[in-house]
VEXRO-902316 format. One line per field, with one value per residue (C-alpha): x, y, z; residue number from 1. Coordinates in nm, 3 decimals, always signed. Layout:
px	X, ...
py	Y, ...
pz	Z, ...
num	NUM, ...
//
This chain:
px	-0.636, -0.554, -0.580, -0.251, -0.099, -0.251, -0.120, +0.216, +0.243, +0.063, +0.359, +0.610, +0.525, +0.498, +0.837, +0.996, +0.839, +1.040, +1.367, +1.275, +1.290, +1.613, +1.514, +1.754, +2.056, +1.937, +1.989, +2.311, +2.131, +2.143, +1.793, +1.779, +1.872, +1.604, +1.380, +1.431, +1.350, +0.985, +0.799, +0.570, +0.175, +0.043, -0.346, -0.550, -0.856, -1.192, -1.394, -1.253, -1.360, -1.537, -1.426, -1.030, -0.979, -0.655, -0.333, +0.004, +0.346, +0.489, +0.856, +0.901, +1.282, +1.424, +1.688, +1.377, +1.186, +0.913, +1.183, +1.346, +1.030, +0.844, +1.166, +1.161, +0.824, +0.768, +0.593, +0.671, +0.650, +0.475, +0.512, +0.841, +0.799, +1.058, +0.832, +0.539, +0.501, +0.293, +0.086, +0.115, +0.345, +0.527, +0.715, +1.066, +1.044, +0.855, +0.504, +0.166, -0.157, -0.526, -0.696, -0.905, -0.875, -0.914, -1.256, -1.457, -1.481, -1.511, -1.769, -1.646, -1.376, -1.111, -1.231, -1.600, -1.473, -1.252, -1.543, -1.794, -1.473, -1.563, -1.379, -1.110, -1.065, -0.771, -0.642, -0.332, -0.003, +0.159, +0.395, +0.097, -0.058, +0.255, +0.277, -0.072, +0.012, +0.326, +0.179, -0.164, -0.106, -0.400, -0.631, -0.484, -0.581, -0.797, -0.801, -0.649, -0.610, -0.570, -0.378, -0.541, -0.251, +0.023, +0.039, +0.203, +0.051, -0.272, -0.503, -0.360, -0.293, -0.088, -0.237, -0.115, -0.291, -0.276, -0.217, -0.175, +0.022, +0.218, +0.153, +0.205, +0.247, -0.002, -0.163, -0.554, -0.725, -0.912, -1.226, -1.248, -1.451, -1.317, -1.467, -1.207, -1.028, -1.081, -0.898, -0.743, -0.821, -0.664, -0.808, -0.666, -0.302, -0.208, +0.066, -0.216, -0.346
py	+1.362, +1.629, +1.450, +1.612, +1.443, +1.136, +1.090, +1.188, +0.926, +0.676, +0.804, +0.747, +0.391, +0.309, +0.472, +0.277, +0.003, +0.053, +0.100, -0.257, -0.397, -0.254, +0.039, +0.261, -0.009, -0.061, +0.296, +0.314, +0.568, +0.584, +0.548, +0.928, +1.013, +0.793, +0.937, +1.293, +1.202, +1.209, +1.493, +1.640, +1.562, +1.870, +1.817, +1.631, +1.550, +1.502, +1.515, +1.168, +1.008, +0.688, +0.632, +0.670, +0.617, +0.449, +0.685, +0.486, +0.554, +0.420, +0.402, +0.439, +0.490, +0.245, +0.079, -0.057, -0.196, -0.458, -0.731, -0.602, -0.497, -0.838, -0.980, -0.809, -0.898, -1.269, -1.219, -1.484, -1.393, -1.621, -1.340, -1.205, -0.815, -0.688, -0.796, -0.575, -0.193, +0.061, +0.296, +0.640, +0.851, +0.696, +0.869, +0.779, +0.932, +0.860, +0.964, +0.900, +0.806, +0.803, +0.462, +0.189, -0.126, -0.311, -0.458, -0.181, -0.360, -0.708, -0.781, -0.655, -0.698, -0.474, -0.337, -0.270, -0.131, +0.130, +0.211, +0.323, +0.505, +0.859, +1.146, +1.197, +0.809, +0.629, +0.251, +0.174, +0.027, -0.261, -0.092, +0.077, -0.246, -0.389, -0.040, -0.178, -0.524, -0.425, -0.171, -0.345, -0.737, -0.804, -0.702, -0.963, -1.232, -1.479, -1.271, -1.061, -0.754, -0.614, -0.358, -0.157, +0.014, -0.231, -0.478, -0.783, -0.809, -0.882, -0.722, -0.930, -0.685, -0.759, -0.891, -0.993, -1.285, -1.523, -1.902, -2.150, -1.988, -1.726, -1.360, -1.449, -1.207, -1.305, -1.184, -1.127, -1.053, -0.723, -0.880, -1.168, -1.135, -1.377, -1.382, -1.291, -1.073, -0.685, -0.407, -0.146, +0.234, +0.569, +0.943, +1.128, +1.244, +1.613, +1.451, +1.214, +1.504
pz	+2.201, +1.916, +1.561, +1.434, +1.787, +1.713, +1.361, +1.408, +1.681, +1.408, +1.187, +1.384, +1.498, +1.114, +1.064, +1.352, +1.222, +0.873, +1.083, +1.277, +0.953, +0.836, +0.600, +0.755, +0.717, +0.351, +0.248, +0.482, +0.717, +1.094, +1.205, +1.285, +0.936, +0.826, +1.047, +0.880, +0.549, +0.637, +0.539, +0.795, +0.814, +0.667, +0.681, +0.862, +0.576, +0.781, +0.511, +0.419, +0.749, +0.676, +0.354, +0.389, +0.749, +0.746, +0.745, +0.575, +0.566, +0.224, +0.130, -0.221, -0.246, -0.508, -0.316, -0.113, -0.396, -0.362, -0.379, -0.058, +0.096, +0.034, +0.171, +0.519, +0.607, +0.496, +0.163, -0.126, -0.436, -0.644, -0.924, -0.994, -0.872, -1.138, -1.372, -1.268, -1.390, -1.232, -1.414, -1.343, -1.099, -0.797, -0.564, -0.498, -0.153, +0.120, +0.127, +0.281, +0.188, +0.315, +0.209, +0.393, +0.526, +0.190, +0.241, +0.024, -0.304, -0.161, -0.388, -0.691, -0.966, -1.011, -1.329, -1.184, -0.840, -1.057, -1.252, -0.931, -0.789, -0.665, -0.858, -0.522, -0.572, -0.711, -0.724, -0.535, -0.629, -0.542, -0.282, -0.121, -0.094, +0.048, +0.275, +0.445, +0.489, +0.650, +0.886, +0.901, +0.835, +0.998, +0.663, +0.494, +0.726, +0.526, +0.225, -0.067, -0.150, -0.494, -0.654, -0.923, -1.046, -1.070, -1.344, -1.501, -1.849, -2.042, -1.753, -1.461, -1.159, -0.843, -0.524, -0.194, -0.081, +0.226, +0.105, +0.408, +0.651, +0.456, +0.265, -0.109, -0.416, -0.670, -0.985, -1.007, -1.380, -1.399, -1.474, -1.265, -0.921, -0.650, -0.309, -0.079, -0.293, -0.300, -0.461, -0.230, -0.293, -0.150, -0.178, -0.459, -0.430, -0.568, -0.806, -0.972, -1.185
num	1, 2, 3, 4, 5, 6, 7, 8, 9, 10, 11, 12, 13, 14, 15, 16, 17, 18, 19, 20, 21, 22, 23, 24, 25, 26, 27, 28, 29, 30, 31, 32, 33, 34, 35, 36, 37, 38, 39, 40, 41, 42, 43, 44, 45, 46, 47, 48, 49, 50, 51, 52, 53, 54, 55, 56, 57, 58, 59, 60, 61, 62, 63, 64, 65, 66, 67, 68, 69, 70, 71, 72, 73, 74, 75, 76, 77, 78, 79, 80, 81, 82, 83, 84, 85, 86, 87, 88, 89, 90, 91, 92, 93, 94, 95, 96, 97, 98, 99, 100, 101, 102, 103, 104, 105, 106, 107, 108, 109, 110, 111, 112, 113, 114, 115, 116, 117, 118, 119, 120, 121, 122, 123, 124, 125, 126, 127, 128, 129, 130, 131, 132, 133, 134, 135, 136, 137, 138, 139, 140, 141, 142, 143, 144, 145, 146, 147, 148, 149, 150, 151, 152, 153, 154, 155, 156, 157, 158, 159, 160, 161, 162, 163, 164, 165, 166, 167, 168, 169, 170, 171, 172, 173, 174, 175, 176, 177, 178, 179, 180, 181, 182, 183, 184, 185, 186, 187, 188, 189, 190, 191, 192, 193
//
């Protein structure tokens, strides 16, 4: 099957998932109007195969903030998402990222992982980590995935972690290595500079 056709099907399934969770209703849009907000997929970067093999739809509109998205999928906020700050550009429109399953840096702290990034790699924001959970919750079973761009204060970054039988938004220190926690990264976006 042509890869672009496959990616379009993946995108459409992920947008349908957001509609099933009520994202379109939160914005006051019909399902078809909501679908039209998502841009075409312009490229399938095969040069990222093996490093960024997960294509992910991210919804960044302010009416669909972390609190709304977390409630929609049952994430308990141990940390109030309204008190988090994201470093750098965070699109307000739907966008796509190429990422991985969140296990790549399972032997490193957030800080050490970022130090080892390739030139075309960036840490994910919490909205991107949450998007991975929305579309691929299986990647979070028995572990936690850190954001390296969304922080609380004093070098504490947001993380999604399974606690008992539910996912939870918590914090993880930049220099703390904790088995079972790993930083999520993505390929560089044009907007990253």
